[in-house]
ROVO-818377 format. One line per field, with one value per residue (C-alpha): residue number from 1; x, y, z; residue in one letter. Coordinates in nm, 4 decimals, decimal comma, padded with zeros to 6 digits, m for minus. Example, Ala and Ser with C-alpha at 12.3 -4.5 7.8 and 13.67 -1.06 7.14 Angstrom:
num 1 | 2
east 01,2300 | 01,3670
north m00,4500 | m00,1060
up 00,7800 | 00,7140
residuo a | s
//
This chain:
num 1 | 2 | 3 | 4 | 5 | 6 | 7 | 8 | 9 | 10 | 11 | 12 | 13 | 14 | 15 | 16 | 17 | 18 | 19 | 20 | 21 | 22 | 23 | 24 | 25 | 26 | 27 | 28 | 29 | 30 | 31 | 32 | 33 | 34 | 35 | 36 | 37 | 38 | 39 | 40 | 41 | 42 | 43 | 44 | 45 | 46 | 47 | 48 | 49 | 50 | 51 | 52 | 53 | 54 | 55 | 56 | 57 | 58 | 59 | 60 | 61 | 62 | 63 | 64 | 65 | 66 | 67 | 68 | 69 | 70 | 71 | 72 | 73 | 74 | 75 | 76 | 77 | 78 | 79 | 80 | 81 | 82 | 83 | 84 | 85 | 86 | 87 | 88 | 89 | 90 | 91 | 92 | 93 | 94 | 95 | 96 | 97 | 98 | 99 | 100 | 101 | 102 | 103 | 104 | 105 | 106 | 107 | 108 | 109 | 110 | 111 | 112 | 113 | 114 | 115 | 116 | 117 | 118 | 119 | 120 | 121 | 122 | 123 | 124 | 125 | 126 | 127 | 128 | 129 | 130 | 131
east 01,5578 | 01,1905 | 01,2261 | 01,3463 | 01,0812 | 00,8280 | 01,1019 | 01,1852 | 00,8162 | 00,8042 | 01,1014 | 00,9359 | 00,6215 | 00,8220 | 00,9749 | 00,6284 | 00,5100 | 00,8083 | 00,7373 | 00,3760 | 00,4875 | 00,7419 | 00,4755 | 00,2525 | 00,5365 | 00,6194 | 00,2539 | 00,2213 | 00,5131 | 00,4078 | 00,0496 | 00,1399 | m00,0768 | 00,0599 | 00,0685 | m00,1465 | m00,4034 | m00,5205 | m00,7227 | m00,6549 | m00,5494 | m00,6922 | m00,3380 | m00,2432 | m00,5629 | m00,5011 | m00,1479 | m00,2779 | m00,5499 | m00,2900 | m00,0791 | m00,3707 | m00,5208 | m00,1817 | m00,1300 | m00,4759 | m00,4094 | m00,0698 | m00,2259 | m00,4336 | m00,1617 | 00,1414 | m00,0223 | m00,1637 | 00,1660 | 00,3445 | 00,0646 | 00,0582 | 00,4367 | 00,4473 | 00,1490 | 00,1465 | 00,4328 | 00,6751 | 00,7290 | 00,3591 | 00,3034 | 00,5895 | 00,4506 | 00,1071 | 00,2841 | 00,4657 | 00,1300 | 00,0004 | 00,3050 | 00,2646 | m00,1052 | m00,0465 | 00,2217 | m00,0089 | m00,2925 | m00,0784 | 00,0549 | m00,2893 | m00,4591 | m00,2025 | m00,2841 | m00,6594 | m00,8541 | m01,0997 | m00,8260 | m00,7177 | m00,9438 | m00,7199 | m00,4306 | m00,6669 | m00,8081 | m00,4616 | m00,3616 | m00,6879 | m00,6179 | m00,2808 | m00,4339 | m00,7232 | m00,4805 | m00,2891 | m00,6094 | m00,7047 | m00,3552 | m00,3506 | m00,6905 | m00,6122 | m00,2681 | m00,3814 | m00,6813 | m00,4538 | m00,2152 | m00,4950 | m00,6487 | m00,3097 | m00,2803
north m00,9914 | m01,0039 | m00,6739 | m00,5085 | m00,6517 | m00,3684 | m00,1157 | m00,3032 | m00,3039 | 00,0717 | 00,1249 | m00,0919 | 00,1181 | 00,4353 | 00,2740 | 00,1714 | 00,5299 | 00,6493 | 00,3929 | 00,5056 | 00,8684 | 00,7822 | 00,5922 | 00,9017 | 01,1193 | 00,8666 | 00,8402 | 01,2202 | 01,2347 | 00,9335 | 01,0523 | 01,4235 | 01,5319 | 01,8720 | 01,9829 | 02,0758 | 01,8639 | 01,5528 | 01,4018 | 01,3021 | 00,9699 | 00,6654 | 00,5307 | 00,8473 | 00,8433 | 00,4810 | 00,5688 | 00,8657 | 00,6529 | 00,3900 | 00,6601 | 00,8178 | 00,4838 | 00,3661 | 00,6914 | 00,6614 | 00,3000 | 00,3843 | 00,6367 | 00,3575 | 00,0922 | 00,2450 | 00,3311 | m00,0196 | m00,1760 | 00,0015 | m00,0456 | m00,4204 | m00,4338 | m00,2505 | m00,4069 | m00,7568 | m00,9179 | m00,7492 | m01,0730 | m01,1293 | m00,7582 | m00,7618 | m01,0674 | m00,9040 | m00,5910 | m00,7883 | m00,9310 | m00,5743 | m00,4783 | m00,7812 | m00,7051 | m00,3369 | m00,4153 | m00,6718 | m00,4167 | m00,1444 | m00,3581 | m00,4973 | m00,1564 | 00,0003 | m00,2629 | m00,3019 | m00,1349 | m00,4244 | m00,6668 | m00,4856 | m00,6838 | m00,9767 | m00,7493 | m00,5249 | m00,8214 | m00,9526 | m00,6081 | m00,5827 | m00,9170 | m00,7903 | m00,4632 | m00,6370 | m00,8683 | m00,5638 | m00,3942 | m00,7045 | m00,7415 | m00,3714 | m00,3884 | m00,7004 | m00,5807 | m00,2327 | m00,3688 | m00,6044 | m00,3224 | m00,0944 | m00,3647 | m00,4431 | m00,0793
up 01,1920 | 01,2943 | 01,4818 | 01,1613 | 00,9293 | 00,9832 | 00,9062 | 00,5851 | 00,4921 | 00,5565 | 00,3251 | 00,0583 | 00,0948 | 00,0328 | m00,2768 | m00,3962 | m00,3539 | m00,5564 | m00,8291 | m00,8627 | m00,8772 | m01,1452 | m01,3431 | m01,3453 | m01,4716 | m01,7391 | m01,8447 | m01,8513 | m02,0924 | m02,3008 | m02,3475 | m02,3673 | m02,0747 | m01,9814 | m01,6181 | m01,4322 | m01,6206 | m01,4346 | m01,7162 | m02,0714 | m02,2139 | m02,0291 | m01,9778 | m01,7932 | m01,5894 | m01,4837 | m01,3699 | m01,1734 | m01,0076 | m00,9120 | m00,7484 | m00,5633 | m00,4545 | m00,3298 | m00,1402 | 00,0174 | 00,1148 | 00,2594 | 00,4961 | 00,6509 | 00,6241 | 00,7953 | 01,1293 | 01,1770 | 01,0668 | 01,3522 | 01,6042 | 01,5336 | 01,5499 | 01,8819 | 02,0588 | 01,9105 | 01,7187 | 01,4783 | 01,2853 | 01,2125 | 01,1544 | 00,9052 | 00,7280 | 00,7004 | 00,5763 | 00,3076 | 00,2023 | 00,1669 | m00,0426 | m00,2732 | m00,3132 | m00,3897 | m00,6487 | m00,8125 | m00,7989 | m00,9567 | m01,2393 | m01,3193 | m01,3029 | m01,5364 | m01,8004 | m01,7488 | m01,4670 | m01,4587 | m01,3506 | m01,0347 | m00,8000 | m00,6978 | m00,6004 | m00,4090 | m00,2157 | m00,1228 | 00,0045 | 00,1992 | 00,3685 | 00,4860 | 00,6048 | 00,7820 | 00,9629 | 01,0848 | 01,2027 | 01,4013 | 01,5495 | 01,6405 | 01,8060 | 02,0057 | 02,1123 | 02,2087 | 02,4012 | 02,5947 | 02,6755 | 02,7930 | 03,0118 | 03,1624 | 03,2661
residuo m | s | q | n | l | p | a | l | v | t | l | l | t | v | l | l | q | f | a | t | m | w | a | v | g | r | a | r | e | r | y | e | v | k | a | p | a | v | s | g | h | p | g | f | e | r | a | l | r | v | q | m | n | t | l | e | g | t | m | m | f | l | p | v | l | w | l | a | s | n | y | e | d | p | l | w | a | g | i | a | g | l | l | w | i | v | g | r | v | w | y | a | l | a | y | l | k | d | a | g | k | r | g | p | g | f | m | i | a | m | l | g | w | a | a | l | v | v | m | s | g | i | g | l | t | r | a | m | l | a | g
//
């Protein structure tokens, strides 16, 4: 199971990306923001920011998830990845309601990401020193 945890986290990340995309489409319809506009009702703008912020975070998250899994431990990498997922979901739900309440979810996700960066750095350094 532990070998498959990073793959499960990757699948959950894809589903999270889909959910944020769906939320933007729903907000566009609800608040009558016609494409290609990217501004309008604050509810739409929050949904769009959640999608973009999640996409930006994912670009930094997935590489370190797989580096940590490969060079350190897939179980601990997967656990840190699940922490990132929980934090990003919390962040998204809070941001959609009130942008000022997104902080705790962001911090939880950052803890998961930071753990993966550290694991990746340690594991890769060990591998390079070992030859």
